[in-house]
N, C-alpha and C positions, 0 to 999 in steps of 0.2 A: 767313185769319190777319190781322188788323190791328195798329195800334198797340196798346200799351198804354193803358187808359181810365185808370190813374192819375196821366196826366199831362194830361188832359182841362181841367183849370183852366187850364194852363200855355198850351196849345194856344189857347183862349181868348183869354186875355190877349196872346198874339201876334198874333191876328187882329183885336184892340179891340172883343168882344164877351163880353157876359155871358156865363156858363157853359151857361146854360139855351138861350137863344138860338143859342151855336155849335151845341149839340150837335144842336137842332131842325135848323139850317141843314144840318147833315153827315147827316143822317139823310134830309132833303128833298133836297140835291144832293149828293152822296157825290164828284162828282169836283171840287168847289168850292175846298176845301182838302185837298189830299194832305201825308201825313207824310211828312218825309224818310224815302227807301228804299223808298217803296211806288208802285206803279203807278196811274196812272187807268184807269178801267172795270174794276176788280176787285169794287167794292162793288156790290150788285144797287140798282137807282133804283126800286124796285116799292115803296115805302112812301110814295109819294105819294097812294096810296089809302086809306090806314089813316082809320077814323075820326077827327075831331079829338081826342075822349076818348082814343083808345085810343095817338094820336099823343103827347097830353101827360102819359099815364101812362109810357108807353115813355121821353121826356124827362126825369120826374120819376126814374125807376128808375135811369137813367145816371147823373145827376148827384148820387143819392143814395150811389152807391160800392158797394151793397149786393149786389152781383152776387155775391160769392162768396170 
């Protein structure tokens, strides 16, 4: 379980990145920016093998906020 994605825009702003870039970076380098109260090494780093089109589809999905 991770932090709420409702605050991803705020987290991206805090990192000085556009939201999509922050999400992409968080998928590819999950230990680079850790939300307060969470530990490093929990999120899998296996998404680096995703084909580019699938990675971009995942980024668009997370950014859209339509996950549920």
